[in-house]
C-alpha positions as a Python dict, from the first residue, in 0.01 Angstrom:
ca = {
    (1, 'M'): (0, 0, 0),
    (2, 'T'): (-152, 205, 285),
    (3, 'P'): (-336, 8, 554),
    (4, 'E'): (-703, 93, 611),
    (5, 'P'): (-758, 336, 898),
    (6, 'G'): (-906, 185, 1212),
    (7, 'N'): (-1196, 273, 1440),
    (8, 'Q'): (-986, 316, 1753),
    (9, 'V'): (-1002, 692, 1812),
    (10, 'G'): (-808, 689, 2138),
    (11, 'T'): (-552, 485, 2323),
    (12, 'R'): (-802, 336, 2572),
    (13, 'L'): (-1180, 299, 2573),
    (14, 'M'): (-1294, 427, 2913),
    (15, 'F'): (-1672, 410, 2895),
    (16, 'E'): (-1954, 316, 2661),
    (17, 'N'): (-2331, 309, 2684),
    (18, 'E'): (-2618, 352, 2438),
    (19, 'R'): (-2558, 732, 2407),
    (20, 'V'): (-2180, 794, 2420),
    (21, 'R'): (-1837, 637, 2391),
    (22, 'V'): (-1550, 797, 2585),
    (23, 'W'): (-1184, 744, 2491),
    (24, 'D'): (-863, 844, 2663),
    (25, 'L'): (-597, 954, 2416),
    (26, 'A'): (-259, 974, 2586),
    (27, 'L'): (67, 1003, 2392),
    (28, 'A'): (414, 1028, 2539),
    (29, 'P'): (672, 1224, 2337),
    (30, 'G'): (740, 1028, 2018),
    (31, 'E'): (433, 804, 2054),
    (32, 'A'): (166, 780, 1784),
    (33, 'L'): (-197, 682, 1736),
    (34, 'G'): (-248, 515, 1400),
    (35, 'A'): (-474, 655, 1128),
    (36, 'H'): (-838, 624, 1226),
    (37, 'V'): (-1189, 713, 1112),
    (38, 'H'): (-1453, 892, 1318),
    (39, 'R'): (-1793, 753, 1223),
    (40, 'R'): (-1983, 958, 1483),
    (41, 'D'): (-1990, 1326, 1573),
    (42, 'F'): (-1749, 1388, 1858),
    (43, 'C'): (-1573, 1640, 2072),
    (44, 'F'): (-1240, 1623, 2243),
    (45, 'I'): (-1129, 1797, 2558),
    (46, 'V'): (-758, 1862, 2595),
    (47, 'V'): (-637, 1779, 2945),
    (48, 'Q'): (-265, 1819, 2884),
    (49, 'G'): (-177, 2027, 2580),
    (50, 'G'): (104, 1954, 2344),
    (51, 'H'): (250, 1961, 1997),
    (52, 'L'): (101, 1698, 1766),
    (53, 'Q'): (167, 1620, 1404),
    (54, 'H'): (-120, 1498, 1185),
    (55, 'V'): (34, 1265, 926),
    (56, 'H'): (-175, 1172, 622),
    (57, 'P'): (-165, 791, 582),
    (58, 'A'): (-122, 808, 204),
    (59, 'G'): (113, 1106, 192),
    (60, 'P'): (344, 1184, 484),
    (61, 'A'): (455, 1498, 297),
    (62, 'Q'): (110, 1643, 375),
    (63, 'A'): (177, 1637, 751),
    (64, 'R'): (75, 1939, 953),
    (65, 'D'): (170, 2043, 1304),
    (66, 'V'): (-89, 2157, 1559),
    (67, 'Q'): (-33, 2300, 1906),
    (68, 'Y'): (-317, 2209, 2145),
    (69, 'E'): (-368, 2394, 2473),
    (70, 'A'): (-498, 2258, 2804),
    (71, 'D'): (-875, 2313, 2846),
    (72, 'Q'): (-927, 2347, 2470),
    (73, 'V'): (-1253, 2187, 2348),
    (74, 'V'): (-1307, 2095, 1983),
    (75, 'F'): (-1632, 1965, 1828),
    (76, 'L'): (-1635, 1795, 1486),
    (77, 'E'): (-1912, 1643, 1278),
    (78, 'A'): (-1825, 1307, 1127),
    (79, 'G'): (-2073, 1308, 840),
    (80, 'E'): (-2010, 996, 631),
    (81, 'G'): (-1688, 924, 816),
    (82, 'L'): (-1415, 1171, 902),
    (83, 'L'): (-1066, 1042, 829),
    (84, 'H'): (-817, 1147, 1086),
    (85, 'H'): (-453, 1126, 1019),
    (86, 'K'): (-209, 935, 1226),
    (87, 'L'): (-132, 1150, 1532),
    (88, 'V'): (228, 1178, 1651),
    (89, 'N'): (335, 1359, 1966),
    (90, 'V'): (632, 1557, 1833),
    (91, 'G'): (659, 1766, 2149),
    (92, 'N'): (876, 1720, 2457),
    (93, 'T'): (590, 1660, 2702),
    (94, 'P'): (309, 1405, 2729),
    (95, 'Y'): (-20, 1492, 2554),
    (96, 'R'): (-366, 1384, 2670),
    (97, 'N'): (-726, 1442, 2573),
    (98, 'F'): (-1064, 1277, 2615),
    (99, 'V'): (-1264, 1197, 2301),
    (100, 'I'): (-1642, 1180, 2345),
    (101, 'E'): (-1825, 1014, 2057),
    (102, 'L'): (-2200, 1082, 2036),
    (103, 'K'): (-2424, 793, 1939),
    (104, 'D'): (-2765, 830, 1776),
    (105, 'P'): (-3042, 894, 2033),
}
């Protein structure tokens, strides 16, 4: 049985107010962030690029590798809840980004 994905979208909550929530997501080589769900629109800003693997919680065979570059910015709409796979740093260097979740005005 696959555990339910969590709401922790980073490794450390850095800031929160009525408009935004800001997470640090830092993974050393071999480290992982468990499967999680984004319930709010968000962007992430890559500080230190790296090679991550997105592993589907119900089917590890569906894993896909993504290379992120420093200074890359990605915006995603959550809709009814955007499932994100478990993230694994499969590279040889640390990876880091900041996730900025937008709250309703």
